[in-house]
GUKE-495742 format. One record per residue (C-alpha): residue in three letters; x, y, z. Coordinates in steps of 0.001 Angstrom, whole numbers, plus 524288, in hexadecimal, padded with zeros to 5 digits. Layout:
(ALA, (X, Y, Z))
...
END
This chain:
(MET, (0F722, 85F07, 86B92))
(LEU, (0FE1D, 860DF, 87884))
(THR, (10844, 8565C, 87AF2))
(THR, (10D8B, 8537E, 88878))
(VAL, (11C44, 854F2, 887BA))
(LEU, (11EEE, 85257, 89615))
(ASP, (1172E, 84F7B, 8A258))
(THR, (12030, 84D9C, 8ADF1))
(ASP, (115D1, 845E4, 8B54A))
(HIS, (11A65, 83A42, 8AD2B))
(LEU, (12876, 83B93, 8B1E4))
(ARG, (12FA1, 83887, 8BE5F))
(PRO, (13085, 844BB, 8C6FE))
(ALA, (13F5B, 8447C, 8C5F6))
(ASP, (13EB8, 84562, 8B715))
(ARG, (1349A, 85025, 8B5C1))
(ALA, (13CF1, 85C63, 8B678))
(ALA, (146C1, 857C7, 8AC4E))
(ALA, (13C01, 852E9, 8A338))
(TRP, (134C6, 85FD4, 8A3EA))
(GLY, (14116, 867B7, 8A17D))
(GLU, (144A8, 85FA6, 8958B))
(THR, (136CE, 86016, 89016))
(ALA, (1353B, 86EB1, 89222))
(ASN, (14253, 8714E, 88B9F))
(GLN, (13EA4, 86943, 87FA9))
(THR, (1307B, 86D96, 87EAA))
(LEU, (13178, 87C00, 88224))
(MET, (13F32, 8819C, 88384))
(THR, (14B65, 87F27, 88B64))
(THR, (14A13, 883EA, 8995B))
(ARG, (14F93, 880C0, 8A6B1))
(ILE, (144A4, 87B2F, 8AEF3))
(GLY, (143C2, 878B7, 8BD77))
(PHE, (137D3, 873D3, 8C4C6))
(LEU, (1357F, 87B4B, 8D156))
(GLU, (12F98, 86F8C, 8D84C))
(PRO, (137F7, 8642B, 8D37D))
(ASP, (1313C, 85A4D, 8DC48))
(ARG, (12437, 85B9D, 8D526))
(ILE, (126EA, 85E4F, 8C6D4))
(ARG, (11B99, 85D2E, 8BD5B))
(ALA, (11B80, 862A3, 8AF92))
(ARG, (1146F, 86050, 8A2C7))
(ILE, (1157F, 865CB, 8950F))
(GLN, (10CE7, 863D0, 88927))
(THR, (10FDB, 869E9, 87BFA))
(MET, (108E5, 86C45, 86F2A))
(ALA, (10E59, 8714C, 8624C))
(LEU, (10706, 87C69, 85BA7))
(GLY, (10F74, 87D4B, 84F8D))
(PRO, (11BE8, 8846C, 853CB))
(VAL, (11548, 887D2, 860A5))
(GLN, (1157B, 87EE4, 86C8C))
(LEU, (10B44, 87EA4, 8773E))
(SER, (10F45, 87892, 88432))
(VAL, (106B4, 875B5, 88FF1))
(MET, (10ED8, 8744A, 89C3C))
(SER, (10D8A, 87242, 8AAC9))
(TYR, (1183A, 8717A, 8B505))
(THR, (11AED, 87249, 8C368))
(PRO, (122E9, 87E4F, 8C786))
(LEU, (12F1F, 8800F, 8BF4D))
(LEU, (13942, 889ED, 8BAFC))
(SER, (13D5B, 88B0E, 8ACB4))
(GLN, (148CB, 8933C, 8A7EF))
(ARG, (14D8D, 89642, 89A41))
(THR, (15B1C, 89BF9, 89B15))
(PRO, (16365, 8A30D, 890E5))
(ARG, (16BE4, 896E2, 8900C))
(LEU, (16042, 88E2B, 88CFA))
(ILE, (15BA1, 897CA, 882A8))
(ARG, (168FE, 89776, 87C1C))
(GLN, (168AD, 888A0, 87C24))
(SER, (15B05, 88766, 8766D))
(ASP, (1509B, 89131, 872AF))
(PRO, (1442D, 88D60, 86B66))
(GLU, (14155, 89BFA, 869A2))
(THR, (13357, 89AED, 86E0D))
(TYR, (12954, 8A2DD, 87562))
(GLN, (121A6, 89C4E, 88030))
(LEU, (11412, 8A0FB, 883BF))
(ALA, (1109F, 89B79, 8911D))
(LEU, (102FA, 89A76, 896D9))
(THR, (10201, 8969D, 8A515))
(THR, (0F5D1, 88E66, 8A75F))
(ALA, (0F7D2, 88B0F, 8B5C7))
(GLY, (10137, 88EFF, 8C080))
(ARG, (10AED, 899FE, 8BEC0))
(GLN, (11712, 89BB7, 8B671))
(GLY, (1214C, 8A65D, 8B5D4))
(ILE, (12BD4, 8AA43, 8AC39))
(GLU, (136C7, 8B41E, 8AB43))
(GLN, (13C02, 8B7B8, 89DDB))
(ALA, (14370, 8C3C8, 89971))
(ARG, (14284, 8C993, 8A72D))
(THR, (133B9, 8C891, 8A6C6))
(CYS, (12CA2, 8C04B, 8B0D4))
(ALA, (11ED4, 8BB0C, 8AFD6))
(SER, (11664, 8B254, 8B836))
(LEU, (10B3D, 8AB32, 8B18A))
(ALA, (0FEF3, 8A67D, 8B831))
(SER, (0F539, 89D61, 8B1CF))
(GLY, (0EFF2, 8A2D9, 8A501))
(GLU, (0FB4C, 8AC25, 8A24E))
(LEU, (10425, 8AC9A, 89657))
(LEU, (1129A, 8AF68, 894B1))
(LEU, (11C17, 8AF92, 8893D))
(TYR, (12A7D, 8AC1F, 88A5C))
(ASP, (135C6, 8A9DC, 88110))
(SER, (13EF1, 89E35, 87FD4))
(SER, (149D2, 8A731, 87B37))
(ARG, (14A6E, 8AED5, 887F8))
(PRO, (14E11, 8A991, 89563))
(PHE, (142FF, 8A759, 89EEA))
(THR, (13FE9, 8A190, 8AC1A))
(ALA, (13275, 89B87, 8AE0B))
(VAL, (12C3B, 895BD, 8BA11))
(ALA, (11FDF, 88D96, 8BB5C))
(GLY, (11989, 88D3C, 8C884))
(PRO, (12151, 88FE5, 8D09A))
(GLN, (11799, 88996, 8D9EC))
(HIS, (10F50, 87D57, 8D91F))
(PRO, (109CA, 878B1, 8D006))
(GLY, (111DF, 87F85, 8C576))
(ALA, (10BAF, 883FE, 8B8D0))
(THR, (10555, 87FCD, 8AC23))
(GLY, (1055D, 88724, 89F69))
(ILE, (104D9, 88780, 890AC))
(LEU, (110A3, 88BA6, 888B3))
(LEU, (11038, 89025, 87A94))
(GLN, (11DB5, 88F91, 8745B))
(PHE, (120B0, 894BD, 866BF))
(PRO, (12C66, 899AB, 85ECC))
(ARG, (12F8B, 8A7EE, 86137))
(ARG, (12FEF, 8AA77, 85293))
(LEU, (1214A, 8A784, 8519A))
(LEU, (11D47, 8B2B2, 85A70))
(PRO, (11AC3, 8BE33, 85137))
(LEU, (12050, 8C878, 85A56))
(PRO, (12E35, 8CDD5, 85BA9))
(ASP, (13652, 8C975, 8672B))
(LYS, (1374E, 8D74E, 86C6E))
(THR, (1288D, 8D73B, 86E30))
(VAL, (127C1, 8C9B7, 87446))
(ALA, (133D9, 8C9DC, 87CFA))
(PRO, (12EA2, 8D38F, 8872D))
(LEU, (12276, 8CB15, 888D3))
(CYS, (129BD, 8BE6E, 88B9A))
(GLY, (1283E, 8BA9C, 899BD))
(THR, (11C74, 8C370, 89BED))
(THR, (10EA4, 8BF05, 89F1B))
(LEU, (104EE, 8C07E, 893EB))
(ASP, (0F6BD, 8C363, 89703))
(ALA, (0EE6D, 8B764, 8941A))
(ARG, (0E1E1, 8BC39, 89A59))
(ALA, (0DC32, 8C36B, 88EAE))
(GLY, (0DDED, 8C63E, 8804C))
(LEU, (0E8DE, 8BFA8, 878CF))
(GLY, (0EEDA, 8B9C2, 88502))
(ARG, (0E23E, 8B325, 888C9))
(LEU, (0E06E, 8AE15, 87AFF))
(LEU, (0EE55, 8A8C9, 87AD2))
(ARG, (0EC53, 8A22D, 887FE))
(GLN, (0DFBF, 89BF5, 8831A))
(LEU, (0E6A6, 89728, 876E3))
(LEU, (0F18D, 890AC, 87EAD))
(THR, (0E850, 88A10, 88833))
(GLY, (0DF72, 88620, 87CF0))
(LEU, (0EACD, 87FC4, 875C5))
(ALA, (0EE25, 87802, 881F2))
(ASP, (0E00E, 87408, 8846B))
(GLU, (0DBFE, 870E2, 87674))
(HIS, (0E8BB, 86B3F, 87131))
(ALA, (0E2F8, 85DDC, 86E37))
(GLY, (0D9BE, 86357, 863F8))
(LEU, (0E3D7, 86B39, 85C73))
(THR, (0E981, 8672A, 84F6B))
(PRO, (0F7A9, 86A6F, 84BE4))
(LEU, (0F295, 87541, 842F8))
(ASP, (0EA4F, 87AA5, 84E1D))
(GLY, (0F695, 87AD4, 8567B))
(ILE, (0FE6D, 8827B, 84C81))
(ARG, (0F3A8, 88C8F, 84AEA))
(LEU, (0F1AC, 88E13, 8597C))
(GLY, (1004A, 88F22, 85BC4))
(THR, (100C3, 89A5D, 8520E))
(THR, (0F514, 8A0AF, 858BB))
(ALA, (0FBD1, 89F97, 865F0))
(ILE, (107E4, 8A6A3, 860B8))
(ASP, (0FF8D, 8B140, 85A83))
(LEU, (0F815, 8B36F, 8672E))
(THR, (104D4, 8B3CB, 86EC6))
(ALA, (10A47, 8BDE5, 8655B))
(ALA, (0FDDF, 8C5FD, 8661E))
(LEU, (0FE0E, 8C59A, 874FC))
(LEU, (10C59, 8C9A0, 87599))
(ALA, (10A74, 8D469, 86B92))
(HIS, (0FEE7, 8D999, 8733E))
(ARG, (10692, 8D919, 87FF1))
(ALA, (111E2, 8E070, 87994))
(ASP, (108B2, 8E9CC, 87273))
(ARG, (10E8C, 8E55B, 8658A))
(GLU, (102D6, 8DFBD, 85E27))
(PRO, (10721, 8E5E9, 8512C))
(LEU, (11337, 8DD23, 85162))
(LEU, (10AD7, 8D10E, 84F3E))
(PRO, (10A29, 8CC85, 84108))
(ALA, (0FCAC, 8CCFA, 83AE0))
(HIS, (0FB02, 8BE33, 83A2B))
(SER, (0FE1E, 8BCCF, 8489F))
(ARG, (0F470, 8C776, 84C60))
(GLN, (0E9FB, 8C122, 84400))
(ARG, (0EBDB, 8B399, 849CE))
(ALA, (0EB63, 8B933, 8577D))
(LEU, (0DF27, 8C0CE, 853FB))
(PHE, (0D8CD, 8B48C, 84E8F))
(ALA, (0DB88, 8AD7D, 85B5A))
(ARG, (0D64F, 8B8CF, 86362))
(ALA, (0CA00, 8BA1D, 85B32))
(SER, (0C7A1, 8AB78, 85B80))
(ALA, (0C8EB, 8AB87, 86A4F))
(TYR, (0BF88, 8B6FC, 86B0B))
(ILE, (0B5BE, 8AF5C, 862FF))
(ALA, (0B72D, 8A37E, 86BD9))
(GLY, (0B459, 8ABE3, 877B9))
(HIS, (0A859, 8B282, 87204))
(LEU, (0A110, 8A78B, 86B27))
(HIS, (09596, 8A95D, 87459))
(ASP, (0932E, 8B707, 86EEB))
(PRO, (0896E, 8B678, 8639E))
(ASP, (08E73, 8C3BD, 85F25))
(LEU, (09C4A, 8BE9A, 85D09))
(LYS, (09F4B, 8C3CB, 84F82))
(PRO, (0AB9B, 8C787, 847E9))
(GLY, (0A95E, 8D5E4, 84ACD))
(VAL, (0A8F5, 8D361, 85978))
(ILE, (0B56C, 8CB49, 858E4))
(ALA, (0BC7E, 8D56D, 850A4))
(GLU, (0B8A4, 8E05F, 859F3))
(ALA, (0BD78, 8D88D, 865A4))
(HIS, (0CADC, 8D77A, 85F2A))
(PHE, (0CB6C, 8E584, 85A29))
(ILE, (0CC1A, 8E1A0, 84BD9))
(SER, (0C334, 8E307, 84031))
(GLU, (0B98C, 8D867, 83CCB))
(ARG, (0BFBC, 8D769, 82F66))
(TYR, (0CD1F, 8D4A9, 8353E))
(LEU, (0C742, 8CA79, 83E5F))
(HIS, (0C15F, 8C345, 832C7))
(ARG, (0CE59, 8C3C0, 82BA1))
(VAL, (0D5A3, 8BDBD, 83731))
(PHE, (0CC0A, 8B26D, 8380D))
(GLN, (0CC72, 8B055, 8295B))
(GLN, (0DB40, 8AF34, 82A1B))
(HIS, (0D916, 8A3FF, 833A0))
(GLY, (0CFFB, 89D03, 82A38))
(THR, (0C338, 8A01B, 83104))
(THR, (0B96A, 8AADF, 833CE))
(VAL, (0B4CF, 8B169, 84031))
(GLY, (0A716, 8AC29, 83E3D))
(ASP, (0ABE7, 89E42, 83C1F))
(VAL, (0B3F1, 89E81, 848A4))
(ILE, (0A86F, 8A38C, 85098))
(ARG, (09F26, 8998F, 84ABA))
(GLN, (0A88A, 88E12, 84C11))
(GLN, (0ABC5, 89112, 85A34))
(ARG, (09D86, 892FE, 85DF4))
(LEU, (09952, 88663, 85781))
(ALA, (0A4AF, 87EF0, 85D8F))
(HIS, (0A052, 8832A, 86B22))
(CYS, (09233, 87FEF, 8680B))
(ARG, (095F1, 87259, 86341))
(ARG, (09DE4, 87011, 86F82))
(ASP, (09290, 873E8, 87848))
(LEU, (088C4, 86BEF, 87089))
(THR, (0910A, 85FB7, 87270))
(ASP, (093AD, 86239, 880E0))
(PRO, (08BEF, 85863, 8891E))
(ALA, (08BDA, 86216, 8945A))
(GLN, (08429, 86B89, 88BB9))
(HIS, (07A6E, 861A5, 88698))
(ASN, (06EFA, 86902, 88C82))
(VAL, (07389, 87699, 888A0))
(PRO, (06A74, 87BC1, 87E00))
(ILE, (0709D, 87CFF, 870A8))
(ALA, (06C25, 88B34, 86FEE))
(ALA, (07381, 88E12, 87C95))
(ILE, (0800C, 88832, 8772D))
(ALA, (07E6A, 88FFF, 86AAC))
(GLN, (07C54, 89CA9, 87221))
(ARG, (0882B, 899D8, 87AB9))
(TRP, (090B4, 89A2D, 86E96))
(GLY, (08B17, 8A5F0, 8679D))
(TYR, (07EDB, 8A0CC, 860C9))
(PRO, (07346, 8A7DC, 8671F))
(ARG, (069EF, 8A33D, 85C77))
(PRO, (06805, 8946D, 85C0A))
(SER, (064C3, 894C2, 84D8A))
(ASP, (071BA, 89B32, 84A50))
(PHE, (078F0, 890F8, 85248))
(THR, (071C7, 8859E, 84BF1))
(ARG, (0748F, 88AFF, 83E65))
(ALA, (08311, 88D22, 8412B))
(PHE, (0848D, 87FEA, 847E1))
(ARG, (07DD3, 87869, 83CF2))
(ALA, (0860C, 87F44, 83298))
(ALA, (092AB, 87B98, 839A6))
(ILE, (08F6D, 86E1A, 83F1F))
(GLY, (08509, 868FD, 835D8))
(MET, (07A69, 866D1, 84016))
(THR, (072A3, 86E96, 849F9))
(PRO, (077E6, 870B0, 857BE))
(ARG, (06D1F, 867EF, 85D35))
(ALA, (0704F, 85CDF, 853E5))
(TYR, (07EE0, 85E7B, 856B8))
(ARG, (07CEE, 85DA5, 86569))
(ALA, (0743C, 851BC, 863D1))
(ALA, (07DE5, 84AE8, 85AD0))
(VAL, (0893A, 84D2B, 8640A))
(GLN, (081C4, 84955, 87041))
(GLY, (07AA9, 83DEF, 869E5))
(THR, (06D07, 8431E, 86C62))
(ASP, (06161, 84674, 863E0))
(ALA, (0612D, 85424, 85E3C))
END
């Protein structure tokens, strides 16, 4: 669960800059921070542990952050930071590479190399999500990753989009995650980051098999979630969309303790249950809800729902809403 580490709204204005600097140094890494509008400082940071990975949700008025060679010599956590800007604009310069991030864009940088970052620089500043993890956990050599530090990574499609959705989903759904969920999702985030970087560098063969498989599982699962409405969603369709054999697709899902068919069925039924319990959809016919989520034949939906839930969709809706079936 996300825990608020600091919210400067609870402090006197005169104490806010120092408090933020100290908190950022302890929570993230040691940097030299200066707010660009010192008369109206506001900043907030929430963090969540995902095993050895840390997710931080931050917002701040315009500021400048610098990590110098001297600070690196004094203290280096040896981590990568994957930053997602969710509002405003942020910029960074690392290893003579400059990038400017608008909302929805991703960037990777390295605690072991000097950088200068700026949020804003105009009102109201910026908000973002930061994924921080030990460099040793990224299954790619430094010579592959180093040229990509400080460059913008495409988050509009493919792996980048999936990674962006994972980060925002972690921030939005944190309250319902168990510690084990967090560890698994932290590992998935690293695997997707590695896959995105390897694709960007045209070095996919460098990824170890287990990393490629976990990234593929995440991609295939996301594909399923986006195509539940299609009654023809089958393993063969999913395999073709990912340029792999159906046999390999089944093997990847089996290694994650499930099957392609089970994931499709569970996700469809979860959406149907949600809609059946939604008061705003009380008058929507059950057949329409079933068709919306890939069950064109009402009899097939009733059979699948009863097998999973133990009652018919009509009886379930009535029981939840307190009406007669």
